[in-house]
N, C-alpha and C positions, 0 to 999 in steps of 0.2 A: 683149355682142356674140354673135350666133349664128354659129358657125363654118360649119356646113353645115345644110341644111334637112332631109335625110333623118333617119330614126330611127337611133339612139336619141336623141331630142331632149334628154332629161333628162341624158344623159351629156355631150353637147356643151355644154349650158348650164353644167354644173358645171365642165367643163374650161376654158371661157372665163373663168369667175370665178377659177379657180386661176391662169391665166396673168396675169390682171390684178393679182395681188398678189405682189410680189417675195418669193421664198422660197429663196434659195440656202442651202446648209448653214450653220447657225449663225444664220439669220435667219428662222426659221419661226413665230415667235410671232404675227405679224399674221395669217397664214393659219390657224393653229390656232384663234385666237380667232374668226375669221370663221366657220369651220366649226362651232365650238361654238355660236355664236349662232344659226346656221341650224338646227342640230339642236334647240336649245331651242325655237325657234319652231315646230318640228314636233311638240313635245311629247315628245321623246326624252330619255333620261337621259344626262348628260354627266359624264365624269371627266377632269380634266387634272392632270398632275403638274407639279412645279417645272421640269422640262426641256421642258415643252410637248408631251410625248406626250399623245395624246388618245384616249379610248375613248368611243364613242357606242353606247348600247344601245336596242334596240327590244323592248319587252315583248311576249311571246307573247299571242295572242288566247285567249279562254276555250276550253278544250278542247285547246289546243296547248302547254300548259305543260310537258308531258313530252317535247317534241321535243328533238333534240340542240341544244346551244348552238353556233352556227356563227359564226365570226369572219372577216370579210373584212379583210385587212390590207394596208396600203401605207405608203410613207414620204412625208413632206411635202416633203423638201428636193430640190433639183435641183443638178446640176453646172453651175457658171457658166463657160462657155467662149464667147468672142467671136472672130469672124473677124479676121484681121490688119487693122488700120486702123479697126475698128469701135469707136467710143467708147460704152461701155455700163456703167452702174453697176448690177450685179445686185441690190444691196441697196436700190435706190431705183426703178429703172426697170422698168415692167411688160414682160413678154415680149409681142410682137405676133405672134399666130399668123396664118398665111395659108394658103389652100387652093390647091394647084397640082398638077395631073396626078395626082389621086387621093390626095394626101398632104396632111397638115397639117404645116407647118414654121414656123420663126421667121424673122425678117429679120436674118440675120447673127449669130445666137447659138444656143446650145442652146435647144431648145423646152421641155424639162422634161416631156416625155411619160413619161420615167423620173423620177418615178413619178406625175406628175400625172394621167395617164389612169387609173391604179389608184385614186387617191383619188377621182376623178370617178365611177368605176364603183361604188365602195363606197358613196358618198353616194347615188347613184341607186338602188342596190339597197335601201337602207334606206327608200326611198319607194315601193317596189313594193307595191301593196295585197295581191297574192297571197301574198307572203312574210310570213305571219302567225305564224311560229314564233319561236324564240329566236334573234335575230340581233343581231350587233354589228359595228361598224367600229372598227378599231384603226389609228391613224395615229402613226407614230414620227418622230423627228427625227434629223437628222445621220447618216442611213444611209450617205451617200456618203463620209463622212470617217471611216469605221471602225465603223459600226453603233453609234454612241454612244448614241442614244436607246434602242435595244433593250437595250443593256448596263445602262442605268440603270432599266429598266422594273421596276416592282413586280410580283411574280408574280400579284397580284390582277387586273392588267389582262389577264392571259391565261386568266382563268377561262372555260373552254369545253371542248368535245369535239372540234371540227374547226376547223382554221385554214386558210384559203385565202389564200395570199400572191399579190397581184396585181402582182408586180414582175418577171415573166419575160416579156420582150418578144420572143418568137419564136412566130410563128403555127404552130399545129399541134403544139406541144410542151408537155409537162408535166414540170416539174422535180421530182425526188424526192431530190436531194442536191446539195451545193455545197461549195466550198472554204472553209477558214478562212483568216484572214489576220492581218497585223500591219503597222504603220507603224514605220519606223526613222528617227531623226533623228541626223545626224552633224554636228558643228561642228568646223571646222579653223581653226587659226591659220595664216594664210598667210605671216606674216612680211612684210617689205617691203625693197625694194632701190631704189637710185637709178635714175631713168629713163635708160636707155642712149640713145646717139645712134641716130637712125633716124626712120622715119615711123610715126606713130600711126594705127592703122586700127580700124575697127569691122568685125568679121567676123560675118556673119549666115548661119546655116544654117536654111533654112525649106522650106516646100512639102510636108513629110511629112504623112501623113493623121492622125496621132495615133490616138485610139481608146481603147476600154475596155482597161485593163491586165490584165483577166482573160480575157474572151471573145475578144479580138483578139491576145493576146500571142504566138500561134504563127503569125501571118500575114505575117511578114517585112515589117512596116510601117516598120521602122527606128526608132531612138531618137536624137533630135537631140542629146542631151547626150553620149552615147557617141560618136557620129559626129564631133561637133565636137572632142571631146578627141583623137580620132585625127588630125584635120586639124592641130590646134595642135601636136601632138607631132611631126608630120612636118616642119613648117616652122620654121626657127629664128626665135624670137620671144620677147619678154618680155611675159607676160600681166599685165594690170592688173585685169581683172574677167572673170567668166564667169557667165552667167545663162541660165536656160531652164526650161521646164516650168511648169505653172500649178497643177495640183491633184494630190493624192496618188494618185488612181486612174485617171489617164489617161497614155497613152504620150506623152512629149514630142514635139511636132510642130515646135518651133522652139527655137533656142538662139543666143545671141550672145556675143561676147567682144570686149573692147578689148585690143589688143596693140600693141607697138612692134616694127616689122620693121627689122632692120639693113640688109638688102638687099631692098627692096620688090619689085623685079622678079622675082628668083629665088624669093622666098618666095611671092608670089602664084601663080607657075607651079606650085610644089609643092603649094600649097593646092588648086588646081583639079584637079591630077592625083589627089590623095588623094580629093577629092569624087567624081571619076569612078569610083574603086574602090568607094566606098560606094554609088553609084547602082546599080552592077551587082549588088550584094547584095540589093537590094530586090525585092519582088514586082513583076512588070512593070506592074501596075496603078498603082503609086505612083511619085512623082517626088521630086526633091530639088533645091533651089535654093541657090546660094551667091552672096552679095553681099559685096563688099569695098569699103569707102569710107573716105574720110579722116575723122579724128576729132581733137579737141583733145588735146594732149599730156597724159597723166594726171599726177597728183601723185606717184604711186609705182607700182611694179610688184611682183609677188610675189617673195619670196625664190627664188633660182634652184634651190636644192636641193628646196624644197617643190614648185615648179612641175613639175620633172622627175618626182618621185615621184607627185604627185597625178594628173597627166595620164596617166602609165603605168597607174596603178591604175584610173582611170575608163575609159580606152580599152579595157582588157582585162577589165573586171569581168564576172562571170557574169550578164549581163542577159538576160532572156527565159526560155524553157522550160528547166528543169533536168531534168525527168523526165516521161515520158508514161505515161498510164494506159490501156493498150489495152483493158481490160475495159469502159471507158466511152467510149473514143474522144476523150478530151480530155486536156490536160496534167494531170499529177498535181501537180507542184510548179513554181513559177516565181518570178522576181523582176523588178521593174520599177524602174529608176533614174528617179525621178519628177520631181524638181525640184532646181534649184541656184540659190542666191542669194548674191551678194557684198554684204557689209555691212562696209565699210571693210576692216579686216584680218581679218575673219571670213568663212569660206565655209561655207554651210549646205546640206547635201545631205540629201534625203529619198528613201528608197526603200521599196517595199512588197514583201512576200512573200506567196505564197498556196500552199496545198496542200490536197488532199483528205484528207491524213493530218496531224494536228496535230503529231505528233512530227517528221515530215519537214519541216514548215514551220519548226519551231524550229531544226532542224539547218541549213536553208538560210539562215535569218536569221543564225545565228551565222557561217556561211560568208561571207556578204556583209560582215558587220561585220569579220570577220577579214581580208577582202581589203584593207581600208583601215587596219588596225590599226597598221602601221608609221608612219603619220602622226599617231598618238596623238590621235584625235578624241574629243570628248566625245559620249557615246552615250546616247540615250533611246529605248526601245521603247514604243510606245503603241498604243492601239486594237487590242489582240489580241482575236480572236474565234474561236470554234471552228468547224470544219466541220460540215456536216449530213450524217450518214451515212444512206444509204437504209435504210428499214425493211423487214424481211422480211415477205412476205405482206400487204402493205398493200392494203386494199380500195379506198381512195379514188381512186388514179390509174386503176385498171382500170375502175371505175365511170364515171369521167369520159371515158375513151377510148371506151367503148362508147356513151355518150350522144352524143359528137361524131360517131361513125360513123352513128348513127341520124339525127341532125339534118342532117348535111352530106354523108354518104357518104364522108367523108375519114378516113384512118387518122391516128393520133396517135403521135408519138414520145415515149416516156417516157425521160427522160435525167437525167444528172448533169452539172452545169456547173462550169467553172473560174472561178467568180466568187463573190463573197460575197453571201449572203442572210441575213436575220435569223433564219431558221428554226433554225439551230444554237443560237443563244442562247435562243430560245423553248423548244426541246426541253429545255434544262437547267432552265428555270424551271417548265415543266409537262410532264413526261415522258408524260402521258396523251394529249396532243394528237395527233390524226391530221392530217398536214399535206401540202400540195402547193403548188406555185407555178406560175402560168400567167398569160397575158395576151395582148393583141393585138400585132400586129407593129409594132415600131419599129426603125429602122435608123440606123446611125452615131451611136448614143447617146454622150454625153460629148464630142461634137464640134459645131461650128456647122452641120454638115450633117444633124443629127438630124431625122428625119421620121417621122411616124406614119401608118400606112395606114388610110384611112377605111373601105375595104371590110373590113379585118380587124376593126375596132371593130364594124362592123355585123354581122359574123358571130359575134364572140366574146361580145358582151353577151347575146344570147338564149340562148347556150349556158350561160353562167355563171348566168343567172337560172333556167333550167330545172334545172340541176344543184342549185341551192339548194332549189328546190321538192322535188326527189326526196330530198335529204338530210334534209329535215324528217321523212320517214317512216322513217328508219333507227332501229333499236333500239340 
């Protein structure tokens, strides 16, 4: 399916193909094999490892063998988020892109422009006849769940001189550094107690915008898990279950609990008053919804002492920005309480931490683990990855900024971001690589409102193609 008729036709064709193949994190094999087959049909060299990381090489034309080896890099996976009430299996159902008001978006789900558009552009660049130097495309897996593919990548896949990461979805910006991160998993024994007399209810806190837990963490979007813990703590109740959040790298937009209220009228009034307090803390752009409805009586509720201590810990946890980096204008260190799951008498909590400074990130990780330590959780720290520190006197970003001014008359912001990119891991595997990250404009990534600017793609692709042409002449 052709998304739009204007140029660059090759990019939109590739993006349509990518949308048609389900590829959430952990399910990238089918897409990787499709791209590998497409590359082989074009006569390009293909390497794929056991994790389904994929490298495609285009051999230089005669006389161009000495040109710099340039790698265009993107990740294959997407964040699977659906709007409330949308039934969608991301491991089986294709994303349906639609064009509206100058944007490409999906129908009630994440679009996967992060980073499907980067993959599409890299594939299109490999087919450009003018780019006859040493070019490669590198596609990694499970970036969204902790840069898993990049961590497993053999250094030989990074053989090159220049790497351009196509995963920075802000128009007019070039990234030269990013935060490192980690995922932390806590498992608690809730204990159980007899169900007290009262009314069983389902309490749903929803309507929050969610968003990327790195780039949006400072925007007062609210965390549904933390806010619902505050509500439950305020109203006398016996909790039977507490669930919310969907993926590790998104701010929770919805949470729900089943509880028994001894005095339903008074408790509901308290819950709504507490919700009003939470609403006032949000940025005015955002809203919060509270639903309280009847529910079948549960078989058990949490042990009372556990409930009191857990809700107190969650409601007051240091969620959000811990420290700001004024030199870069972004958060330096943050934490995001990401998801909570009730599995019988086990409660599983996941949070992520990020920092531009790896030592500070480890300290903040320990701080958050310590916050819940009185409850004796079982702890596992996974998916640790380093930050990417800006290189001094880097020539690549300046060259790119000058070219963009030449082509469009627009200035470029060179920045460091509070989000994870794979470049930190790449730098450790090939310290010689010159790197930068850039891409066309996408908005509300990691949410069902994700949308990709058509005009931005039309401006960005000629820029990156021309940059590649000029890089071929570098010594």
